[in-house]
N, C-alpha and C positions, 0 to 999 in steps of 0.2 A: 504494500500499500504506500503510495507516494503522497505526502502531505505538504502543501505549499507553506513554508515558514516565512514567507515575505513580510507579512505583518509583524511576526515576532522580531525579525531582524530590524525592522523599522522602529519598533518600540525600544529595542535595545539601543540603538544609535541615539534616539531621542533621550533615553534615560542617561547615556554617558555625557551628553551635552549638558543636561540639567543637573546631574548628580556629580559631575566632575569636581566641582568646587567644595563639596562637603566632605569634611574629615571625619572618619569613622574610626574610633569613638570621637565625639566632638570635644573641644576643649573644656566645656563644662562637665562633660561625663568624666574625662581624665582628672579633672580637679577633684570631683566628688569621690571617684574610685581611689585616688591617692590618699585623700582625708580618711576614707573608710579603711584603707590598708593600714594607716598609722594608728587608727583607733584599735584595730584588731591586734596589732603588735603591742599596744599598751595593755590591753586587757590580758594577753598572754603573760606579760611580765608580772602584772598584778596577781593573777591566778597562781603563777609559780611561786611568788613570795608568800601568799596566803598558804599554800601547800607546805611550804618550809617551816611555818611558825608550829612549834610544838603545841599541843593542846593543853595550854596552861591557862591559869586564871591571873597571870601577872597583869597589872594594871598597864604596863607599857605595852604588852602584846595586845590587850584588848583595845587600846587606844588606836594602835597601828592598824589592826584588823578593822575596826570601824571606819577609820579614815579610808582604807582601800575599799570597803564596801560602798561608801559614799561616792567615791571616785568611779566605781564601776557603774553606779546608778546614773551619774552625770554622763559617762561615756556612752551608756545605752541611749540616752536621749540625744545626744549629739549624733550617734550613729543613725538613729531614726530620722533626724533632720536631713542629714547627708543622703540617706536612702531616698527620702522624697525628692530632693534636688536632683539626684542621679535619674530617678525615674521620670521626672519632668523634663530633663534634658535628652533622654531617650525618646520620649514622646514627641518633642519638638523635632528631633532629628528624623524619626519616622515620617512626620508631616512633611518635612522639607524633601524627603526622598519620594513622597508620594504613597507611602504604604499605609498611612493613617490620615484621616481628614483632621486638619487642625481647627480647633475651636474658634468660632467667630468668623469663618471663611465661607 
């Protein structure tokens, strides 16, 4: 069976002209991903330190543990904010590439 792919080739050329200037991932996505990578590394460091603390009731250890737990909670909130930014940047990129309709257009 012979199928004419003329339309498909035309669509590909049109996409190359339109999509040629769009960096994948976009700069906004890269910024978000790098921030998320840094958060993940910090979380690993904290969890390692927590695991190294002997289960004691020394006031010093309890204070350190509490501080790390607070930092983990803050890092989780920051992660969620960056995740929203990353998803928004990906949505915008997909709209620019014509894979999704952009809101308001």
